[in-house]
N, C-alpha and C positions, 0 to 999 in steps of 0.2 A: 810323829807319837809326842804332842806336846809333855812338858815335866814341870813339875816348880820349882824355882830358884831355891840352887845349893843339891839336887839332887842327880846324883851321876847316872851314865846309862850302866844299863845293864850288859854283857857278853853272856849268853845262856847257849850253850851249844849242846846239844841234846841229839842223842843218839840211837837210831831206833836200829836193832839187831837184825830183829825179824817178826815181818808184817805182813802174819798170814791172811790168804785170803780165797774163800770159796767160789766157782760158779763162772769163775772172769779168766777168758785165753788170753795165754800165758802171755803171748804179741802185745800184751795189754801194761804190761807189768811197770815194763821204767816210762811209759806218758802216762799212770796212777801212781806211780812211784812220788818222778816229780811234780805230780799238780797237787802230792801231803806238801811236800814240801816248800813248796811258794802258799798254800793257804796256810800250812802251820806261822810261817818269817811273816803275815800279814797275819793273822790273829794277835801274833806276838809284837807285832809294832804298833794294831790297833789298841789294843784292850785286855794291854800287859800282862807280864808275868803273875801266874798262881806264886799264891802264897811258899808253892815247894819250891820253888826255888830261888829263896831267899837262904837257901842249905846244900854246900854239893849234896843230890842225891842223888843216889841210883834206884829204882825202883827193877824189879825183876823182871815187874807183869802190869799190864797196866788194859785194863775191864772197858775196854771204850764202847760196850753194849753191841746196839746194833743197830742198822739206818735202813731204807726202802730201799733199793735205786726201780730208777724205771727202765724196763728194756729196751734197748737200746742205745741206753743213757753213754755218753761221751765220756769216753777218758779220765776225760780232767773235769768232771761234774762226779765221779768217783770218786779220786783224788782230792777234790773238797770236801764231800760229807766225809771221806773216812778223815782227813784233820778235823772238821771240827765235832767229831765224835770224838778225837785222842782228846782235842782240847778239854772238852767237855771232863773225858773222865782224869786229866790231870788238875782239874778248877776245882774237883772235888774233892 
């Protein structure tokens, strides 16, 4: 990530206690979760942290909205879509 001179890198810890998904096979949960983690890391690295992370903040709930998943979508693709929805939810 390109940083302006004098800026120090941020250390962000994001803990998702529970992610509720309906309509997915239980066996896909770990692959989906790993894809969510990878995509959130990528989004934060490339697009930066929303102003929300300027202070120590705890959000009891984030409404990430809805998204459409194509039939037979790969777990990784689903995880990426979820992460993008979460990032959009915390960016508002």
